[in-house]
C-alpha positions in Angstrom: -115.9 44.3 -74.9 -116.2 47.6 -73.7 -119.6 49.1 -73.8 -120.3 51.5 -77.0 -119.4 55.3 -76.5 -121.5 57.8 -78.5 -119.4 59.9 -80.8 -116.1 57.6 -80.2 -114.2 57.7 -83.8 -112.7 54.4 -85.0 -109.3 54.7 -86.0 -109.6 52.4 -89.2 -113.2 53.4 -90.5 -115.0 50.9 -92.5 -115.9 53.5 -95.8 -112.0 54.1 -96.2 -111.5 50.6 -97.5 -114.7 50.1 -100.0 -113.7 50.2 -103.7 -114.1 53.5 -105.1 -117.3 52.9 -106.5 -118.5 53.4 -103.2 -116.7 56.1 -102.1 -119.4 58.9 -102.8 -122.7 56.8 -101.7 -124.2 58.0 -98.9 -126.0 55.0 -97.8 -122.6 53.1 -97.8 -121.2 55.7 -95.9 -124.0 55.6 -93.5 -123.8 52.0 -93.3 -120.2 51.6 -92.7 -120.3 54.4 -90.2 -122.5 52.6 -87.9 -120.3 49.7 -87.7 -117.8 51.9 -87.1 -119.6 53.2 -83.9 -119.6 49.8 -82.7 -116.3 48.8 -83.3 -114.6 51.7 -82.4 -114.7 50.3 -78.4 -112.3 47.2 -79.5 -109.9 49.1 -81.3 -109.6 51.5 -78.0 -109.8 48.6 -75.8 -106.7 46.7 -77.6 -104.7 50.1 -78.8 -104.8 50.6 -74.9 -104.4 46.8 -73.4 -101.6 47.7 -71.3 -103.1 50.3 -69.1 -106.2 47.7 -68.7 -103.2 45.3 -67.0 -102.1 48.3 -64.8 -103.8 48.7 -61.4 -103.2 52.1 -61.2 -104.6 52.8 -64.9 -107.3 50.3 -65.6 -110.8 51.2 -65.4 -113.0 50.8 -62.2 -114.8 47.4 -63.4 -112.2 45.9 -64.5 -110.3 46.0 -61.2 -111.8 43.8 -59.9 -110.9 41.2 -62.9 -107.2 41.9 -62.1 -107.7 41.4 -58.5 -109.0 37.6 -59.4 -105.9 36.9 -61.6 -103.8 38.1 -58.1 -105.8 36.3 -55.8 -107.0 39.2 -53.8 -111.2 40.4 -52.6 -111.4 43.7 -53.1 -113.7 45.8 -50.0 -115.8 47.7 -52.6 -116.5 49.9 -49.7 -112.4 51.4 -49.7 -111.5 54.4 -52.0 -110.4 53.3 -55.5 -106.9 54.5 -54.3 -106.4 51.6 -51.7 -107.9 48.9 -53.9 -105.8 49.5 -56.6 -102.8 49.6 -54.2 -103.7 46.3 -53.2 -103.7 44.8 -56.5 -100.5 47.0 -57.5 -98.8 45.1 -54.3 -100.4 41.7 -54.1 -97.3 39.9 -56.1 -94.7 41.8 -53.2 -97.3 40.3 -50.3 -97.0 37.1 -51.2 -93.5 36.6 -51.7 -93.1 37.8 -47.8 -96.2 36.2 -47.0 -95.9 34.7 -43.3 -93.6 36.9 -42.1 -93.4 40.2 -39.4 -92.9 42.3 -42.2 -95.2 40.6 -44.6 -98.6 40.9 -42.4 -98.0 44.4 -41.6 -97.6 45.7 -45.1 -100.8 43.7 -45.7 -102.6 44.9 -42.8 -101.4 48.4 -43.5 -103.3 48.0 -46.9 -106.4 46.6 -45.5 -106.9 49.2 -43.1 -104.7 52.2 -43.7 -103.2 52.7 -39.9 -100.0 52.4 -38.0 -99.3 48.6 -37.6 -97.2 46.9 -34.7 -96.7 42.9 -35.3 -95.1 41.4 -32.6 -94.2 37.5 -32.3 -92.3 35.2 -30.0 -89.5 34.7 -32.6 -86.0 35.9 -32.7 -82.9 35.4 -33.6 -79.7 36.2 -32.4 -75.6 35.1 -32.1 -73.3 34.7 -29.4 -69.4 34.0 -29.5 -69.7 32.1 -26.1 -71.5 27.9 -26.6 -74.4 27.5 -24.2 -75.8 30.9 -24.5 -79.6 31.8 -23.8 -81.8 31.0 -26.6 -83.5 34.1 -28.2 -87.4 34.3 -28.0 -90.2 32.1 -26.3 -90.8 28.5 -26.6 -94.9 29.2 -26.9 -96.1 30.6 -30.2 -97.5 33.7 -30.2 -98.8 37.0 -32.4 -99.9 39.9 -31.5 -101.2 42.9 -34.0 -101.8 46.3 -32.7 -103.7 48.7 -34.9 -103.9 52.3 -34.7 -106.4 54.2 -36.8 -108.4 57.6 -36.8 -111.6 55.9 -36.2 -111.3 52.2 -34.7 -115.3 52.0 -35.9 -114.4 52.0 -39.3 -112.3 49.0 -39.3 -114.3 45.5 -39.6 -112.6 43.3 -37.1 -114.5 40.2 -39.5 -112.6 41.1 -42.0 -109.0 42.1 -40.4 -109.2 38.6 -38.4 -109.5 37.2 -41.8 -107.0 39.0 -43.3 -104.4 38.4 -40.4 -105.6 34.2 -40.2 -104.5 33.5 -43.9 -101.2 35.6 -43.6 -99.8 34.2 -40.2 -98.5 30.7 -40.0 -101.5 28.6 -39.3 -100.2 27.0 -35.9 -99.8 30.8 -34.5 -102.8 31.9 -32.0 -103.2 35.6 -32.7 -104.7 38.6 -30.8 -105.9 41.9 -32.3 -106.1 45.2 -30.9 -107.9 47.9 -33.1 -107.1 51.5 -31.1 -108.1 55.2 -31.8 -104.9 57.5 -32.4 -106.1 59.7 -29.7 -106.0 56.3 -27.0 -103.3 56.0 -24.6 -102.2 52.7 -22.9 -103.5 50.6 -25.3 -102.1 46.8 -25.2 -102.4 44.0 -27.8 -105.9 42.2 -26.2 -105.4 38.5 -24.9 -107.0 35.6 -27.0 -109.3 35.5 -24.0 -109.8 38.9 -22.9 -109.8 42.8 -24.5 -108.1 45.5 -23.0 -110.2 47.5 -20.4 -108.9 50.8 -20.9 -111.6 53.6 -20.6 -109.6 56.2 -21.9 -109.3 54.9 -25.1 -111.9 54.6 -27.9 -110.5 50.9 -29.3 -111.9 47.6 -30.1 -110.2 44.3 -29.7 -110.6 40.4 -31.5 -108.3 37.7 -30.8 -108.6 34.3 -32.6 -109.4 31.4 -30.2 -106.2 29.1 -29.1 -106.4 25.6 -29.6 -108.3 24.2 -26.7 -106.6 22.3 -24.2 -106.5 18.3 -24.3 
């Protein structure tokens, strides 16, 4: 139940349903009016239930509950518009989960930046048998995010987003660079890009240890 709102009128006042004997009884009218104030938020919630289930219209405190329905975690430091967008797009993101486009869309929502995702996979066709197989045999995934302020991006959270959205067996690297940076490249798993002219921060997942 939503909290009481002072002065909120009930669309179904109890006094209107009292017997005629109590219609002009001031005590009965005051008593039912107090109950109307308690019941008014319930009626208002039921009448606008469709809005509670719409991420674009739901009250801010109800948005976290909607996020739980679709299995996403919201960052309280984000602007409310970005949180609403993530909840609204969650179902579509799940449909494309594990793809380059799906990963790029999810990172874009989390960072608000320009995202470039490159992987080793590829597809091609040829009319000649025995042609070169596209892509490379070693799995890899490179993520490059360009934002206004690299320091405003939580690498720990971004790492978690990429790790849960990519195929589990593919090692990845992440590079976050400012829009004014130049010459930025995706970081290797065991090294970051050393470019003093680019205000960037890099994080890479650890690859499986060699055996």
